[in-house]
N, C-alpha and C positions, 0 to 999 in steps of 0.2 A: 447760739448755738444750733446747726438740724442737723437730727440724725433722720437719714432715709433709708427707706424699708422696700423690700424689694420678697413680699410676701409674709403678708403681716401677721404671725398668729401667736402661738403660746409662749414663745420663746420671745418674739420683738414686743409682744406687750407687758412681758418683764424688765428686760431694761428700758424701755420708754419709763412705766413706775419709777426705775431707778435715776435718768435722766431729767426728770421734770422740774423735779425739786433745787436742780440746778442750773436749771434757767434753759434746757434744753427745748426745742421744738420738734413735731415728730413730725415725718414725711411719709406715708408710704403710694406705691400704686395699688393700684385695684384694676377688678377685671371690669364690674360694669356699674352704672351708676347708684343702682342700690347698694354695691357696698362700699360707694362710698358713702354716701347718707351714714350708716352702719356707723364707718370708722369716725366722721366727722361727732357724732354724737361720744366719742372717747376723747373727741378734742384732737384727734386727728387730721391734719387735710392728705387728702386722698386723690391723684391724680390716676387717668386712667392709662393704663399699661401702654394701648395703642396711639397714646395723643404723644410723639415724641418730639413737639416741641416744649408742652408741660413739662413733660419728663426731664428734658435740660433745662429748661430754665430753673426747675427746681434743684440740681442738682449745681448748678453755679455756686450756690451759696451754699452749700452741703458740706459739713464737716468728718462724715463719718457714714459710710454705705456701707448697710446688710442686709448681705443675702441668704434666705433660710429656704427660701423652693425646695424642694426634691428637684431631681432631674429626672428627665422621663427619656425615651427614646432616641430623643436628637441634641442632650445633655443638657445644662442649665437651663431654664427659661429664660433668666437672668441678662443671662449673654447676646441675646439678639434684642433686648429691648436697653440694656444699660450700657452697651460698648461704644454704639453708635449715640446716644445721648449724652454720654460724655465729651467725644470727640467733638459734638456740636457746642457741648458748656463750652468748650476751652478752660475750662478749671477743674481741678480734680482735687476730690476726698481725701482728708490728712491720713483716714483711715477706710481702707475697707474691708471688712470681715464676713468670711464663706465661713455656712456651719453645715460640717460635712458630717459623718459618723465611723465611729470606733468598727464599724462593721467594712471599714477598708482592712483590717487585720486580721478575719476572718478565722477560723478556729484554732486554739494553741491551750490547746487541751488542759487549761487551766493557768496554763504559765503567763508570765507580765510579756507587757508589751509598753514601749517606749514610744516616740515619734519617728527616730530611729528605727522601729523592727520595720522588716519586711511586708510592702502591702501583697496581701493573699485572699482579696474577696472571696466568700466562696455562693454569695448570692447575686442574682441579678440586680439587685439595689443595691449591693457594697461595690460590684464593679460599676455600675453609672457615678456612683461617690467618688472612686478613685478618678475614671474620666474630668468630672467637674473638676473637681483639687486639681488637674494638673492644667484644665482649662486655664482656670483663672487665675494661679502662679502666673502662668506663659501669658496672661494680658496682663496680669501685674508687669514683668520683665518689660513686656511689650510695649508699655504706654506711658512706663515710670509711676503706676501705681504702686500704693503700699497696702498687698495685699495678704493680709494672715487667714490663717485656715484652721478651724476652732473642731475635733473629734471628738461626738458628743457620745455617750450609752443612752441608754433610756433616762427620760427625763419626768418627773414627777413635782408634782406641788397643789397646793390647794383647787380641788376641782378635778384633780387628774392624779390618784394616789389609791395604795391600797387599800385605803379609809372609804374612798369611795364604792370600789369592788366589795368588798367587806356587805359595807351597806347597802349594795345593790343586788344582793346576794350570787354575784358572777364571780366571786374572788374564790381559785381552786390552787390546792398547793400542789402543783405537779414535781416529782421527783425525779431530776434524772442522774444519776450519779456521778459526780464529779464536778458536776457543770456550775459555772459560778458567771456573776455578769456585772457590770459595775454602773453605777447611778449616781446622777444627777438632780438634784431638785433645781428648781427653775429660780429661786433666787440667787444662789451659788452661781449659774451660767451665767446672770445678768452681769454680777460683782466681776464674774472673769471677762468677764465683754469690756467692760468700764475701765479696769484696769490695762486691756490690753491699747481701750481708744488714749487712755493718757500716754502708754510706751508703745506708737507706733514703731512695727515691724516686718519692712519689706521681706517679704518669701515667709513668714513667721508663722510654724504649725504648731499647736498644744492638743494638747488631750484636757479635758474639762472632766471632772469627775470626781466623786468621793474618794475615801482616803481605804474603805472597806470592802472589796467585792463580796459579794454575799449570796446564795442559794434564794430562786425564789420562793420557797419552802417559808425559808427562814422569815423571810419579810411578811408574809402573808401572817403567820402566828406572831410576831411581836406585836402586825397590825390587830389583831381580834382581840390581844390580853389587852391592846390599849383600849378598846371599845367595849371593855368586857363583855365580849360577845364568846361565844365555843370556836375551839380552832377547828379548822375544816381538817378533814381525815388527810394523809398523803395519797396523793394517786399517781401512780408509776406511770409513767411515761406511755408505754406500748397499753397503756390501759385509755388513756384520754383522751382519745379518737380527735386528735388535733388538725388544725388546717394547715394547709402545707404553709404557710406564712407562718404560722407559730411551731412547727417543726423545724424548720429553717433557723429562728430563733435558740431553739433548744439544741440544735445540732453544733453550735459556736459556745465555747469556753475560754474565758480570758479575765488575765487581772490586769487592769488599763492602769499603767503610772501619770500620777501627775506633779511629779517633782518638777518637769522646767517650767510648767506654769509659775510653781511656787517660787522657783529662784529667778525666773527673769519677768517675771509680773508683780511679784510682793503678794498674790493672791493666796487667800487659805478659804477653805470653803467652811460656810459658815455650823453648816451643818455636816461635820464629814464622817457623818454614816445614818443609813435607814432612821438607826432609834431618835436620833436628832433629832430627824428632819420632819418623821411623822408624829414626832411629840410634837413639834412647833404647829406643821397644821392644826392640829386636834386643839390649842392650845389657843389659837387663835380662830377658832369656830371652826372651820374647814374640815 
């Protein structure tokens, strides 16, 4: 079995770790020969994205295709590379997954959203994700690809969590009244993708997130307690001097439902809240 990734990064690495013990091999596109050498050290077979022949040949025997690269002004960068290569290969994967964001829902003032909720992106990044989702689903219908979209909140895990920010002295407990957001441990994300690969659904859309949306300040406080460090003081958002990108993040508040993924994929997060997730990271040495 072969997994082919366009945009091999944090999430794709977690999926690769999960699939390799089951006998999967992992291939990915890269931008340069130097990147290829780095992936080879991880056991990943790399293909230059500009080499259409090599990409098409690899896709010929690919069962699962994962696209994680964020869209730019011209849309998803994977489309102009993968669509022609798929057409040239003459063989389609059993499953194609596109990683999107819960930012497509915009601000819901703390209310719940499901996959059926109206898309109302407020940021440029969110609007680009809406367009990329639409483009991939249209490609799926046009080519007969089994495309599934996954809307993700903030991803955390070893090396990328509140624990790391506290140790680096960079964690701040910013308080925005009423603001909550969902998150997901990277291993739960990988488990959700694995479950979907086992149950492909053309045109499927899933929120993959934990069970308890919470304010940033609560997460930082809990992480500080795990490390035995003083809890950083609360900082009102008006006094935080945040970057425009960070301000856009705090301008949105919503609770994301994962009920569909549980019902249709049989998926359950191993870390249903940030408390279990952070404790597991610390216990594993992270």
